[in-house]
C-alpha positions as a printed Julia matrix, in Angstrom:
262×3 Matrix{Float64}:
  16.94   28.74    7.94
  17.82   26.48    4.36
  15.82   23.61    5.97
  13.96   25.04    7.41
  13.05   27.03    3.85
  12.5    23.89    1.75
   9.96   22.42    4.86
   7.61   25.78    4.04
   7.58   25.04    0.08
   6.99   21.31    0.67
   3.64   22.48    2.91
   2.98   25.12    0.51
   2.59   22.7    -2.37
   0.52   20.16    0.04
  -1.54   22.59    0.56
  -1.97   23.62   -3.32
  -1.9    20.03   -4.64
  -3.9    18.35   -2.31
  -6.86   20.91   -1.45
  -7.04   23.33   -4.78
  -5.6    21.3    -7.35
  -7.21   17.9    -7.17
 -10.69   19.55   -6.12
 -10.09   21.06   -9.63
  -8.57   17.95  -11.34
 -11.63   16.01  -10.15
 -14.48   18.7   -11.43
 -13.06   18.66  -15.02
 -13.02   14.83  -14.66
 -16.93   14.6   -13.91
 -17.32   17.1   -16.29
 -15.61   14.97  -19.35
 -17.15   12.22  -18.37
 -21.01   13.46  -17.68
 -20.62   14.62  -21.65
 -23.87   16.36  -22.88
 -25.74   16.12  -19.55
 -23.03   18.51  -17.79
 -25.41   20.96  -18.87
 -28.45   19.84  -17.24
 -26.81   17.53  -14.36
 -27.74   21.49  -11.93
 -27.36   18.97   -9.09
 -23.85   17.48   -9.6
 -22.41   21.29  -10.41
 -23.92   22.11   -7.12
 -22.55   19.77   -5.17
 -18.86   19.72   -7.07
 -19.06   23.3    -6.31
 -19.91   23.46   -2.63
 -16.68   20.87   -2.77
 -14.38   23.53   -3.8
 -15.4    26.07   -1.86
 -15.07   23.38    1.02
 -11.56   22.87   -0.04
 -10.2    26.15   -0.26
 -11.53   26.6     3.36
  -8.89   23.37    4.4
  -6.41   25.18    1.91
  -6.69   28.22    4.28
  -7.16   26.86    8.31
  -4.41   24.12    6.55
  -1.95   26.84    5.69
  -2.73   28.5     8.97
  -2.04   25.43   11.03
   1.01   24.25    9.29
   2.74   27.72    9.03
   2.33   28.05   13.4
   3.72   24.6    13.82
   6.29   25.26   11.51
   7.78   28.57   14.02
   7.05   27.17   17.14
   9.12   24.33   15.66
  12.03   26.87   14.66
  11.78   28.43   18.11
  11.97   25.04   19.5
   8.6    24.94   20.89
   7.48   22.29   18.94
   9.68   19.05   18.56
   9.86   16.96   15.79
   7.45   14.25   16.11
   4.32   17.34   17.05
   5.49   18.59   13.55
   5.23   15.69   11.71
   2.11   14.76   13.84
   0.98   17.77   12.13
   1.61   17.64    8.97
  -0.56   14.06    9.13
  -3.22   15.36   10.83
  -3.39   18.6     8.21
  -3.76   15.9     5.49
  -6.08   13.72    6.86
  -8.26   17.07    7.26
  -7.71   18.08    3.2
  -8.32   14.65    2.16
 -11.9    14.31    3.97
 -14.1    16.09    1.52
 -12.89   14.09   -1.59
 -13.27   11.16    0.73
 -17.08   12.5     1.94
 -17.66   13.26   -2.67
 -16.61    9.34   -3.29
 -18.69    7.22   -0.7
 -21.86    7.8    -1.98
 -21.17    7.94   -5.71
 -23.37   10.1    -6.75
 -21.25   11.79   -9.42
 -19.53    9.98  -11.93
 -15.87    9.78  -12.12
 -15.47    6.23  -12.94
 -15.82    5.28  -16.58
 -18.82    2.87  -16.71
 -17.5    -0.61  -17.4
 -20.71   -2.52  -17.44
 -21.01   -0.74  -21.31
 -18.09   -3.5   -21.85
 -19.57   -6.62  -20.25
 -19.34   -8.37  -23.98
 -15.87   -8.06  -23.83
 -15.7    -9.44  -19.71
 -14.58  -13.44  -19.6
 -17.47  -15.73  -18.94
 -18.5   -17.51  -16.38
 -16.48  -20.83  -17.09
 -13.58  -18.62  -17.66
 -10.49  -16.98  -14.97
  -9.35  -13.53  -15.32
  -5.55  -13.2   -15.24
  -4.58  -10.97  -12.68
  -2.64   -8.79  -14.51
  -4.89   -8.05  -16.88
  -7.11   -6.07  -14.5
  -4.29   -4.48  -12.68
  -1.25   -1.92  -14.76
   2.31   -4.05  -14.45
   4.73   -1.7   -14.4
   3.62   -0.41  -10.84
   3.14   -4.29   -9.38
   7.02   -5.18  -11.05
   8.13   -1.59   -9.19
   6.5    -2.32   -5.97
   8.11   -5.7    -6.09
  11.6    -4.68   -7.17
  11.18   -1.65   -4.56
  10.72   -4.38   -1.74
  13.69   -6.93   -2.66
  15.53   -4.28   -3.01
  15.18   -2.59    0.75
  15.02   -6.31    2.31
  18.55   -6.96    0.22
  20.09   -3.46    1.19
  18.78   -3.5     5.02
  20.23   -7.52    4.98
  23.14   -6.34    4.05
  23.78   -3.27    6.25
  22.87   -6.16    9.51
  24.98   -8.34    8.11
  27.91   -5.54    7.52
  27.17   -3.63   10.85
  25.47   -5.77   13.16
  22.79   -4.24   14.02
  19.82   -5.97   14.44
  17.92   -4.69   11.04
  15.04   -7.22   11.97
  11.94   -5.17   12.41
  12.46   -3.17   10.05
  12.33   -6.13    7.35
   9.43   -7.3     9.28
   8.05   -3.92    9.31
   7.93   -3.55    5.69
   7.2    -6.98    5.04
   4.37   -6.56    6.75
   2.99   -3.72    5.16
   3.41   -5.72    1.74
   1.57   -8.62    2.6
  -1.35   -6.98    3.52
  -1.4    -5.38    0.45
  -0.75   -7.82   -1.2
  -3.68  -10.5     0.75
  -5.92   -7.46   -0.42
  -5.71   -8.14   -3.9
  -5.02  -11.91   -3.74
  -8.62  -11.43   -1.52
 -10.28   -9.76   -4.24
  -9.04  -11.16   -7.06
 -10.29  -14.49   -5.53
 -13.6   -13.0    -5.07
 -13.72  -12.51   -8.85
 -12.96  -16.42   -9.67
 -16.0   -17.3    -7.08
 -18.98  -14.63   -7.52
 -19.25  -14.93  -10.85
 -23.08  -13.86  -11.1
 -21.76   -9.94  -10.04
 -18.36  -10.57  -12.28
 -18.23   -7.17  -13.68
 -18.77   -5.09  -10.74
 -15.9    -7.1    -8.79
 -14.21   -6.41  -11.52
 -14.95   -2.81  -10.96
 -14.14   -2.5    -7.8
 -10.8    -4.58   -8.13
  -9.84   -2.52  -10.98
 -10.47    0.77   -8.64
  -8.89   -0.97   -5.75
  -5.74   -2.31   -6.77
  -4.16    0.47   -8.54
  -3.9     2.37   -4.66
  -3.09   -0.83   -3.1
   0.04   -0.86   -5.32
   0.47    2.72   -5.02
   0.43    2.37   -1.48
   3.22   -0.72   -1.15
   5.79    1.91   -3.53
   5.76    4.46   -1.43
   5.64    2.9     2.04
   9.05    1.57    0.57
  10.4     4.84   -0.65
   9.63    5.81    2.57
  11.58    3.61    4.56
  14.33    3.98    2.08
  14.44    7.87    2.5
  14.08    7.7     6.01
  17.1     5.57    6.5
  18.98    7.91    4.01
  18.43   10.85    6.15
  19.3     9.39    9.07
  22.52    7.92    7.95
  23.35   11.66    6.45
  22.21   13.17    9.53
  19.4    15.41    7.96
  16.65   14.29   10.48
  15.42   17.81   10.3
  14.76   17.06    6.9
  11.9    14.87    7.88
   8.59   17.22    7.46
   9.64   17.51    3.84
  10.42   13.43    3.04
   6.54   13.37    4.6
   4.8    16.04    3.28
   6.51   14.27   -0.5
   5.03   11.38    0.69
   1.62   11.97    1.31
   1.29   14.02   -1.72
   2.18   11.6    -3.83
  -0.14    8.55   -2.05
  -2.88   11.9    -3.18
  -2.12   11.85   -6.73
  -1.9     8.0    -6.64
  -5.64    8.25   -5.2
  -6.33   10.82   -7.85
  -4.82    8.34  -10.51
  -6.77    5.75   -9.73
 -10.16    6.84   -8.0
 -10.36    9.3   -10.94
 -10.5     6.45  -13.59
  -7.47    7.42  -15.55
  -6.31    4.09  -15.8
  -7.82    2.35  -19.17
 -10.18    0.06  -18.42
 -10.69   -3.77  -19.57
 -12.33   -3.83  -22.66
Protein backbone atom coordinates (compact mmCIF):
# COMPACT_ATOMS: atom_id res chain seq x y z
CA UNK A 1 0.00 0.00 0.00
CA UNK A 2 2.85 2.41 0.83
CA UNK A 3 4.46 1.81 -2.56
CA UNK A 4 1.13 2.48 -4.27
CA UNK A 5 0.86 5.84 -2.52
CA UNK A 6 4.33 6.84 -3.70
CA UNK A 7 3.50 5.69 -7.24
CA UNK A 8 0.39 7.89 -7.15
CA UNK A 9 2.48 10.85 -5.96
CA UNK A 10 4.98 10.34 -8.79
CA UNK A 11 2.11 10.20 -11.30
CA UNK A 12 0.66 13.43 -9.91
CA UNK A 13 4.06 15.12 -10.19
CA UNK A 14 4.39 13.93 -13.79
CA UNK A 15 1.03 15.49 -14.70
CA UNK A 16 1.69 18.74 -12.86
CA UNK A 17 5.23 19.20 -14.15
CA UNK A 18 4.96 18.07 -17.79
CA UNK A 19 1.44 19.21 -18.65
CA UNK A 20 1.02 22.29 -16.46
CA UNK A 21 4.32 23.76 -15.28
CA UNK A 22 6.35 23.34 -18.48
CA UNK A 23 3.74 25.06 -20.72
CA UNK A 24 3.60 27.94 -18.26
CA UNK A 25 7.41 28.19 -18.21
CA UNK A 26 7.64 28.14 -22.01
CA UNK A 27 5.04 30.87 -22.27
CA UNK A 28 7.15 32.94 -19.89
CA UNK A 29 10.27 32.34 -21.98
CA UNK A 30 8.42 33.43 -25.13
CA UNK A 31 7.19 36.62 -23.47
CA UNK A 32 10.67 37.46 -22.19
CA UNK A 33 12.27 36.73 -25.57
CA UNK A 34 9.90 39.04 -27.43
CA UNK A 35 10.30 41.95 -25.04
CA UNK A 36 8.47 45.05 -26.25
CA UNK A 37 7.00 43.15 -29.24
CA UNK A 38 4.88 40.96 -26.93
CA UNK A 39 1.98 43.42 -26.67
CA UNK A 40 1.61 43.55 -30.47
CA UNK A 41 2.05 39.78 -31.03
CA UNK A 42 -1.63 38.79 -30.97
CA UNK A 43 -1.08 35.64 -33.05
CA UNK A 44 1.70 34.36 -30.80
CA UNK A 45 -0.32 35.05 -27.65
CA UNK A 46 -3.31 33.29 -29.15
CA UNK A 47 -1.32 30.20 -30.11
CA UNK A 48 0.29 30.02 -26.69
CA UNK A 49 -3.14 30.28 -25.07
CA UNK A 50 -4.43 27.40 -27.17
CA UNK A 51 -1.25 25.46 -26.40
CA UNK A 52 -1.86 25.79 -22.66
CA UNK A 53 -5.51 24.82 -22.99
CA UNK A 54 -4.53 21.67 -24.90
CA UNK A 55 -2.09 20.80 -22.13
CA UNK A 56 -4.81 21.32 -19.53
CA UNK A 57 -7.00 18.82 -21.37
CA UNK A 58 -4.10 16.36 -21.63
CA UNK A 59 -3.46 16.79 -17.90
CA UNK A 60 -7.04 15.86 -17.09
CA UNK A 61 -7.16 12.86 -19.38
CA UNK A 62 -3.70 11.72 -18.30
CA UNK A 63 -4.67 11.89 -14.64
CA UNK A 64 -7.72 9.71 -15.26
CA UNK A 65 -5.73 7.21 -17.34
CA UNK A 66 -2.90 6.82 -14.85
CA UNK A 67 -5.33 6.66 -11.94
CA UNK A 68 -7.34 3.85 -13.57
CA UNK A 69 -4.16 1.94 -14.47
CA UNK A 70 -2.85 2.27 -10.93
CA UNK A 71 -6.10 0.96 -9.45
CA UNK A 72 -6.14 -1.98 -11.87
CA UNK A 73 -2.54 -2.80 -11.02
CA UNK A 74 -3.25 -2.60 -7.29
CA UNK A 75 -6.16 -5.03 -7.75
CA UNK A 76 -3.96 -7.40 -9.75
CA UNK A 77 -5.79 -6.86 -13.05
CA UNK A 78 -2.91 -5.07 -14.77
CA UNK A 79 0.62 -6.47 -14.96
CA UNK A 80 3.72 -4.39 -14.22
CA UNK A 81 4.54 -4.28 -17.92
CA UNK A 82 1.12 -2.79 -18.66
CA UNK A 83 1.51 -0.14 -15.97
CA UNK A 84 4.96 0.85 -17.26
CA UNK A 85 3.62 0.99 -20.81
CA UNK A 86 0.76 3.25 -19.72
CA UNK A 87 3.23 5.66 -18.11
CA UNK A 88 5.24 5.85 -21.33
CA UNK A 89 2.16 6.35 -23.54
CA UNK A 90 0.77 9.12 -21.31
CA UNK A 91 4.18 10.84 -21.35
CA UNK A 92 4.33 10.73 -25.15
CA UNK A 93 0.87 12.31 -25.35
CA UNK A 94 2.00 14.94 -22.83
CA UNK A 95 5.02 16.02 -24.89
CA UNK A 96 3.24 16.03 -28.28
CA UNK A 97 1.82 19.58 -27.85
CA UNK A 98 5.28 20.92 -27.02
CA UNK A 99 6.85 19.07 -29.95
CA UNK A 100 4.21 20.55 -32.27
CA UNK A 101 4.82 23.98 -30.77
CA UNK A 102 8.52 23.92 -31.63
CA UNK A 103 8.23 22.26 -35.02
CA UNK A 104 7.10 25.25 -37.11
CA UNK A 105 9.61 27.58 -35.43
CA UNK A 106 7.07 30.39 -35.29
CA UNK A 107 7.63 31.37 -31.69
CA UNK A 108 10.85 32.98 -30.42
CA UNK A 109 11.95 30.55 -27.72
CA UNK A 110 15.58 30.71 -28.86
CA UNK A 111 17.84 33.65 -28.39
CA UNK A 112 19.01 34.96 -31.73
CA UNK A 113 22.51 33.63 -32.27
CA UNK A 114 22.88 35.51 -35.55
CA UNK A 115 23.39 38.79 -33.71
CA UNK A 116 26.58 37.25 -32.33
CA UNK A 117 28.06 36.34 -35.72
CA UNK A 118 30.95 38.73 -35.22
CA UNK A 119 32.17 36.56 -32.36
CA UNK A 120 31.84 33.22 -34.18
CA UNK A 121 34.91 31.42 -35.55
CA UNK A 122 36.02 32.54 -38.99
CA UNK A 123 35.81 30.32 -42.04
CA UNK A 124 39.44 29.26 -41.61
CA UNK A 125 39.07 28.40 -37.92
CA UNK A 126 37.84 25.16 -36.36
CA UNK A 127 35.52 25.80 -33.38
CA UNK A 128 36.22 23.74 -30.28
CA UNK A 129 33.49 21.26 -29.46
CA UNK A 130 33.32 22.26 -25.79
CA UNK A 131 32.94 25.92 -26.70
CA UNK A 132 29.54 24.83 -28.02
CA UNK A 133 28.55 22.20 -25.45
CA UNK A 134 28.12 22.41 -21.66
CA UNK A 135 31.19 20.83 -20.04
CA UNK A 136 29.64 19.62 -16.79
CA UNK A 137 26.90 17.44 -18.36
CA UNK A 138 29.51 15.98 -20.73
CA UNK A 139 31.81 15.03 -17.83
CA UNK A 140 28.88 13.60 -15.86
CA UNK A 141 27.72 11.54 -18.86
CA UNK A 142 31.17 10.02 -19.42
CA UNK A 143 31.74 9.41 -15.71
CA UNK A 144 28.39 7.67 -15.23
CA UNK A 145 28.98 5.47 -18.25
CA UNK A 146 32.34 4.20 -17.01
CA UNK A 147 30.97 3.84 -13.47
CA UNK A 148 28.13 1.64 -14.73
CA UNK A 149 30.38 -0.48 -16.94
CA UNK A 150 32.91 -0.86 -14.12
CA UNK A 151 30.26 -1.82 -11.55
CA UNK A 152 28.56 -4.26 -13.91
CA UNK A 153 31.89 -5.79 -14.90
CA UNK A 154 32.87 -6.25 -11.26
CA UNK A 155 29.52 -7.94 -10.56
CA UNK A 156 30.13 -10.25 -13.54
CA UNK A 157 33.53 -11.26 -12.21
CA UNK A 158 32.36 -11.78 -8.63
CA UNK A 159 29.17 -13.74 -9.38
CA UNK A 160 29.89 -15.31 -12.75
CA UNK A 161 26.52 -14.04 -14.05
CA UNK A 162 26.77 -12.89 -17.67
CA UNK A 163 26.41 -9.10 -17.76
CA UNK A 164 27.44 -8.67 -21.40
CA UNK A 165 23.91 -7.72 -22.66
CA UNK A 166 23.72 -4.86 -20.15
CA UNK A 167 27.17 -3.58 -21.03
CA UNK A 168 26.41 -3.79 -24.76
CA UNK A 169 23.07 -1.98 -24.31
CA UNK A 170 24.49 0.94 -22.35
CA UNK A 171 27.49 1.20 -24.69
CA UNK A 172 25.29 1.23 -27.78
CA UNK A 173 23.03 3.93 -26.31
CA UNK A 174 25.93 6.19 -25.43
CA UNK A 175 27.66 5.60 -28.75
CA UNK A 176 24.49 6.74 -30.56
CA UNK A 177 24.55 10.01 -28.60
CA UNK A 178 28.28 10.45 -29.18
CA UNK A 179 28.01 9.71 -32.91
CA UNK A 180 25.21 12.27 -33.30
CA UNK A 181 27.26 14.94 -31.52
CA UNK A 182 30.39 14.27 -33.58
CA UNK A 183 28.38 14.22 -36.80
CA UNK A 184 26.86 17.60 -35.98
CA UNK A 185 30.30 18.98 -35.08
CA UNK A 186 31.75 17.66 -38.35
CA UNK A 187 29.05 19.50 -40.28
CA UNK A 188 30.06 22.74 -38.57
CA UNK A 189 33.69 22.21 -39.54
CA UNK A 190 32.96 21.34 -43.18
CA UNK A 191 30.02 23.58 -44.10
CA UNK A 192 31.57 27.00 -43.75
CA UNK A 193 28.80 28.91 -45.53
CA UNK A 194 26.16 28.09 -42.92
CA UNK A 195 28.38 28.08 -39.86
CA UNK A 196 26.10 30.19 -37.63
CA UNK A 197 23.08 27.98 -38.35
CA UNK A 198 25.09 24.80 -37.74
CA UNK A 199 26.39 26.14 -34.44
CA UNK A 200 22.82 27.00 -33.43
CA UNK A 201 21.73 23.43 -34.22
CA UNK A 202 24.51 21.90 -32.13
CA UNK A 203 23.88 24.27 -29.22
CA UNK A 204 20.25 23.15 -29.21
CA UNK A 205 20.82 19.45 -29.85
CA UNK A 206 23.96 18.84 -27.80
CA UNK A 207 22.54 19.26 -24.29
CA UNK A 208 19.54 17.08 -25.20
CA UNK A 209 21.82 14.21 -26.24
CA UNK A 210 23.98 14.64 -23.13
CA UNK A 211 20.92 14.60 -20.87
CA UNK A 212 19.67 11.50 -22.69
CA UNK A 213 22.97 9.71 -22.03
CA UNK A 214 22.95 10.71 -18.35
CA UNK A 215 19.36 9.68 -17.75
CA UNK A 216 19.65 6.34 -19.54
CA UNK A 217 22.68 5.41 -17.44
CA UNK A 218 20.98 6.53 -14.23
CA UNK A 219 17.93 4.48 -15.22
CA UNK A 220 20.11 1.38 -15.71
CA UNK A 221 21.76 1.97 -12.33
CA UNK A 222 18.45 2.47 -10.55
CA UNK A 223 16.94 -0.66 -12.09
CA UNK A 224 19.86 -2.74 -10.82
CA UNK A 225 19.35 -1.35 -7.32
CA UNK A 226 15.62 -2.11 -7.38
CA UNK A 227 16.16 -5.70 -8.47
CA UNK A 228 19.00 -6.18 -5.97
CA UNK A 229 16.76 -5.14 -3.07
CA UNK A 230 13.62 -6.84 -4.43
CA UNK A 231 11.83 -3.53 -5.00
CA UNK A 232 10.37 -4.22 -8.43
CA UNK A 233 7.07 -2.60 -7.41
CA UNK A 234 8.92 0.72 -7.29
CA UNK A 235 9.76 0.59 -11.01
CA UNK A 236 6.79 2.83 -11.97
CA UNK A 237 8.16 5.51 -9.65
CA UNK A 238 11.60 5.24 -11.22
CA UNK A 239 10.20 5.40 -14.74
CA UNK A 240 7.95 8.38 -14.03
CA UNK A 241 10.78 10.30 -12.37
CA UNK A 242 13.14 9.46 -15.24
CA UNK A 243 10.65 10.77 -17.81
CA UNK A 244 10.19 13.96 -15.80
CA UNK A 245 13.95 14.44 -15.84
CA UNK A 246 13.91 13.93 -19.61
CA UNK A 247 11.27 16.66 -19.87
CA UNK A 248 13.37 18.93 -17.67
CA UNK A 249 16.45 18.38 -19.83
CA UNK A 250 14.55 19.09 -23.02
CA UNK A 251 13.03 22.24 -21.48
CA UNK A 252 16.48 23.40 -20.42
CA UNK A 253 17.80 22.89 -23.93
CA UNK A 254 14.94 24.03 -26.15
CA UNK A 255 14.00 27.09 -24.13
CA UNK A 256 17.46 28.51 -24.72
CA UNK A 257 18.24 28.75 -21.01
CA UNK A 258 21.88 27.86 -21.62
CA UNK A 259 24.09 30.80 -22.50
CA UNK A 260 24.66 31.02 -26.23
CA UNK A 261 28.17 31.47 -27.66
CA UNK A 262 29.36 35.06 -27.77
